[in-house]
ZAMARGU-4260 file (C-alpha; in steps of 0.2 Angstrom, whole numbers, plus 5000, padded with zeros to 4 digits):
<rodrens>
0) 5230/4762/5077 | 5247/4754/5077 | 5249/4758/5059 | 5246/4776/5062 | 5258/4777/5077
5) 5271/4770/5066 | 5269/4783/5053 | 5270/4797/5066 | 5286/4789/5073 | 5293/4788/5055
10) 5288/4806/5052 | 5295/4811/5069 | 5311/4801/5066 | 5313/4810/5049 | 5311/4827/5056
15) 5323/4822/5070 | 5336/4816/5057 | 5334/4832/5046 | 5338/4843/5061 | 5352/4832/5068
20) 5369/4838/5070 | 5380/4834/5055 | 5397/4838/5047 | 5399/4843/5028 | 5412/4850/5017
25) 5408/4868/5010 | 5417/4874/4995 | 5414/4892/4991 | 5424/4897/4975 | 5438/4885/4979
30) 5438/4890/4998 | 5435/4874/5007 | 5429/4873/5025 | 5423/4859/5036 | 5406/4864/5044
35) 5396/4856/5058 | 5378/4861/5057 | 5360/4857/5062 | 5353/4864/5045 | 5342/4851/5036
40) 5344/4858/5018 | 5358/4865/5008 | 5349/4882/5007 | 5349/4882/5026 | 5367/4879/5027
45) 5371/4893/5016 | 5360/4905/5026 | 5368/4899/5042 | 5386/4902/5034 | 5381/4919/5027
50) 5384/4913/5009 | 5373/4923/4997 | 5370/4916/4980 | 5361/4924/4965 | 5353/4917/4949
55) 5369/4916/4939 | 5378/4907/4953 | 5379/4888/4954 | 5375/4877/4969 | 5378/4859/4970
60) 5367/4850/4976 | 5352/4861/4973 | 5348/4873/4986 | 5332/4865/4991 | 5340/4848/4993
65) 5341/4839/5010 | 5358/4841/5019 | 5366/4824/5025 | 5381/4822/5035 | 5397/4819/5025
70) 5390/4829/5010 | 5400/4841/4999 | 5392/4857/4995 | 5399/4867/4981 | 5396/4885/4977
75) 5403/4894/4961 | 5399/4912/4958 | 5394/4918/4941 | 5406/4931/4933 | 5404/4940/4917
80) 5420/4938/4908 | 5426/4947/4891 | 5429/4933/4879 | 5437/4934/4861 | 5432/4919/4850
85) 5441/4918/4833 | 5443/4937/4833 | 5426/4942/4838 | 5424/4949/4856 | 5409/4946/4867
90) 5405/4944/4886 | 5400/4927/4894 | 5394/4922/4911 | 5405/4909/4918 | 5405/4899/4935
95) 5422/4892/4932 | 5434/4892/4946 | 5449/4899/4936 | 5455/4903/4918 | 5460/4886/4914
100) 5442/4879/4918 | 5434/4894/4909 | 5445/4890/4893 | 5441/4872/4894 | 5422/4876/4895
105) 5423/4888/4880 | 5435/4877/4870 | 5421/4871/4859 | 5416/4888/4853 | 5431/4891/4841
110) 5449/4887/4837 | 5456/4903/4845 | 5448/4907/4862 | 5455/4920/4874 | 5449/4929/4890
115) 5452/4947/4887 | 5458/4958/4902 | 5451/4975/4905 | 5463/4989/4905 | 5462/5005/4916
120) 5478/5016/4915 | 5493/5005/4919 | 5482/4991/4927 | 5474/4975/4919 | 5461/4964/4927
125) 5450/4949/4924 | 5435/4944/4935 | 5443/4927/4937 | 5459/4919/4944 | 5472/4913/4931
130) 5476/4897/4940 | 5470/4892/4958 | 5485/4883/4963 | 5498/4882/4949 | 5510/4893/4939
135) 5506/4902/4923 | 5516/4907/4908 | 5520/4926/4905 | 5523/4930/4887 | 5529/4947/4882
140) 5541/4956/4871 | 5546/4939/4862 | 5550/4930/4879 | 5541/4918/4889 | 5543/4917/4908
145) 5535/4907/4922 | 5525/4915/4936 | 5524/4902/4950 | 5508/4908/4958 | 5494/4911/4946
150) 5481/4915/4959 | 5488/4932/4964 | 5480/4942/4950 | 5487/4949/4934 | 5495/4965/4940
155) 5504/4956/4954 | 5510/4943/4941 | 5516/4956/4929 | 5525/4966/4943 | 5534/4950/4948
160) 5540/4947/4930 | 5545/4965/4928 | 5533/4968/4913 | 5526/4986/4912 | 5511/4989/4902
165) 5509/5004/4889 | 5493/5014/4888 | 5487/5004/4872 | 5495/4987/4876 | 5482/4972/4876
170) 5482/4958/4889 | 5473/4941/4887 | 5474/4924/4894 | 5474/4908/4883 | 5479/4890/4884
175) 5497/4888/4884 | 5499/4872/4874 | 5507/4880/4859 | 5516/4894/4869 | 5524/4882/4882
180) 5531/4871/4868 | 5543/4885/4862 | 5553/4888/4877 | 5554/4869/4881 | 5561/4865/4864
185) 5573/4879/4865 | 5580/4872/4881 | 5582/4854/4876 | 5590/4859/4859 | 5604/4867/4868
190) 5622/4862/4871 | 5624/4843/4868 | 5640/4843/4879 | 5630/4848/4894 | 5634/4838/4910
195) 5621/4825/4918 | 5617/4838/4931 | 5614/4852/4919 | 5603/4840/4909 | 5593/4835/4924
200) 5591/4853/4929 | 5584/4857/4912 | 5572/4843/4913 | 5565/4849/4930 | 5563/4867/4922
205) 5554/4860/4907 | 5543/4850/4919 | 5539/4865/4929 | 5535/4875/4913 | 5524/4861/4906
210) 5513/4862/4922 | 5508/4880/4917 | 5491/4876/4908 | 5487/4895/4904 | 5497/4909/4897
215) 5496/4927/4901 | 5500/4936/4885 | 5505/4955/4883 | 5503/4962/4866 | 5512/4978/4862
220) 5501/4990/4853 | 5507/5005/4844 | 5496/5018/4834 | 5505/5030/4823 | 5500/5042/4809
225) 5511/5038/4794 | 5512/5050/4779 | 5515/5045/4761 | 5519/5057/4748 | 5518/5057/4729
230) 5523/5071/4716 | 5510/5081/4708 | 5515/5085/4690 | 5515/5103/4685 | 5506/5111/4669
235) 5515/5120/4655 | 5506/5135/4649 | 5510/5147/4635 | 5508/5166/4636 | 5508/5177/4620
240) 5519/5192/4618 | 5513/5204/4605 | 5530/5213/4605 | 5540/5198/4601 | 5542/5191/4584
245) 5533/5175/4581 | 5547/5166/4572 | 5558/5167/4588 | 5560/5152/4599 | 5549/5151/4614
250) 5558/5157/4630 | 5554/5151/4648 | 5547/5164/4659 | 5545/5153/4674 | 5551/5135/4678
255) 5539/5122/4683 | 5540/5114/4700 | 5531/5098/4705 | 5519/5099/4720 | 5516/5086/4734
260) 5501/5075/4737 | 5501/5068/4755 | 5491/5054/4762 | 5491/5051/4781 | 5485/5034/4788
265) 5483/5030/4806 | 5492/5013/4807 | 5489/5001/4822 | 5503/4988/4824 | 5502/4973/4837
270) 5519/4966/4841 | 5526/4975/4826 | 5513/4968/4814 | 5501/4979/4805 | 5483/4976/4811
275) 5473/4990/4804 | 5475/5006/4793 | 5463/5021/4794 | 5463/5035/4782 | 5466/5052/4791
280) 5469/5064/4777 | 5471/5064/4759 | 5475/5079/4748 | 5488/5091/4740 | 5499/5099/4753
285) 5510/5108/4741 | 5502/5114/4725 | 5513/5113/4709 | 5520/5128/4700 | 5516/5130/4682
290) 5530/5131/4669 | 5527/5147/4658 | 5533/5149/4641 | 5532/5165/4631 | 5528/5164/4612
295) 5529/5180/4601 | 5515/5184/4590 | 5522/5199/4581 | 5524/5197/4562 | 5542/5201/4556
300) 5542/5213/4541 | 5551/5208/4525 | 5569/5215/4525 | 5573/5229/4513 | 5584/5225/4498
305) 5602/5228/4499 | 5607/5245/4492 | 5616/5245/4475 | 5635/5249/4476 | 5640/5267/4472
310) 5645/5269/4454 | 5663/5273/4451 | 5666/5291/4443 | 5674/5290/4426 | 5690/5300/4424
315) 5689/5313/4409 | 5702/5312/4396 | 5706/5330/4397 | 5710/5328/4415 | 5721/5314/4410
320) 5730/5323/4397 | 5732/5339/4408 | 5740/5329/4421 | 5727/5334/4434 | 5725/5320/4448
325) 5710/5309/4447 | 5696/5309/4461 | 5699/5297/4475 | 5691/5280/4474 | 5677/5276/4487
330) 5682/5267/4503 | 5681/5248/4503 | 5664/5245/4511 | 5667/5227/4516 | 5670/5210/4509
335) 5654/5202/4515 | 5647/5189/4504 | 5631/5192/4495 | 5615/5193/4505 | 5625/5193/4522
340) 5620/5211/4526 | 5601/5206/4525 | 5604/5191/4536 | 5614/5202/4549 | 5600/5215/4549
345) 5587/5201/4552 | 5597/5194/4566 | 5601/5211/4575 | 5584/5220/4573 | 5572/5209/4564
350) 5575/5219/4548 | 5567/5234/4555 | 5577/5250/4551 | 5567/5260/4563 | 5571/5249/4578
355) 5573/5259/4594 | 5569/5249/4609 | 5577/5261/4622 | 5592/5251/4625 | 5604/5263/4617
360) 5606/5253/4601 | 5597/5259/4585 | 5592/5253/4568 | 5595/5238/4556 | 5612/5235/4563
365) 5610/5241/4581 | 5622/5255/4580 | 5626/5264/4597 | 5625/5283/4595 | 5644/5286/4597
370) 5649/5272/4584 | 5636/5280/4572 | 5643/5297/4574 | 5661/5290/4572 | 5656/5283/4555
375) 5650/5300/4549 | 5632/5298/4553 | 5621/5312/4560 | 5605/5311/4571 | 5599/5294/4576
380) 5603/5278/4566 | 5585/5273/4566 | 5580/5289/4558 | 5592/5286/4543 | 5587/5276/4528
385) 5591/5258/4526 | 5603/5261/4513 | 5613/5274/4523 | 5613/5262/4538 | 5619/5248/4527
390) 5633/5259/4520 | 5639/5264/4537 | 5639/5246/4543 | 5649/5241/4529 | 5662/5254/4532
395) 5662/5249/4551 | 5665/5231/4546 | 5679/5236/4534 | 5687/5246/4548 | 5684/5235/4563
400) 5679/5218/4557 | 5664/5207/4561 | 5667/5208/4579 | 5656/5223/4580 | 5642/5211/4580
405) 5649/5196/4590 | 5633/5186/4593 | 5625/5187/4576 | 5641/5186/4567 | 5645/5170/4576
410) 5628/5164/4572 | 5630/5167/4554 | 5647/5159/4554 | 5657/5175/4551 | 5668/5173/4566
</rodrens>
């Protein structure tokens, strides 16, 4: 009976102890308060203080643990944080108090771990503070600045440092071990003649910078469509002309013009360094223009033989003895070398005595009608025989020289 009473007393004492007034420290996501309570368990304390916790939140000690005076109760809310590990992005649930703690927790996952801020318009945000009670580095546009209070949020920090975000710019948070070393070394490598006061001031600045464990990094992103062009060679085509002699050189009817092939890429650069290149379009934007040559197909006729020179009339002896005057000698028909008239006719008309192209020049030697008539011809030169045309051409040369046929005479070396 005495034993039973003792048990009851012990049980009663335990109950009384559990419901006794006690003082504990309650830390809810870094907000620490001293609480006096009659709660007998951690869960009871949280209910009493209106602290709701979910399955992803962390409570230490466990919620069903007995609450004793002088205990510390810590609550850390779980947050889904965008994380980039060695270039691969994902989301991770974390109960870290700030970015520094989160990066320490994730450090074993890769060599390059970043917390990626969400972007909305000109704003950037992370569901976690950068630093609960310390400074952070702000790295943007090639410069590193120090923001003294890392708990105020990304937008407030950027505004304090005068950093504006572009629509495509990226923002992330990383450990500042490597980032903080650059400005510190730049300051200590300055003027060797600095005074002791200046040196001391520099040391204080470096110490302040070294305290920034995390860096808020702004990356400038630019997306542009970049065209590149290449020439497209033109083709050379040959057209046949049945009205042009086949032995004449080809003539250019149309000059060729190269076309343009244009390739457009959408290029993304991050802080001036190309990150990606996406093909937007690829094709001929200006087609080439073909070069056109004209080749004659007409067979040239054989030139007619040169006419025999007219025979000199023989003077009769009676005429000589009677004193009558002899018949006048024929006019000198030219001093052309042998075969030159055939070459001249070939050059002027292709050796065709009936040539009449409608340009006002006729026959083997391309007489104009006034010149033909001046040399005693009648009708059209192209209607006269080759012999008559040659005779009158020789007379014209004797009278006026080879300049009557300037182009062909020059080509034949007669001028």
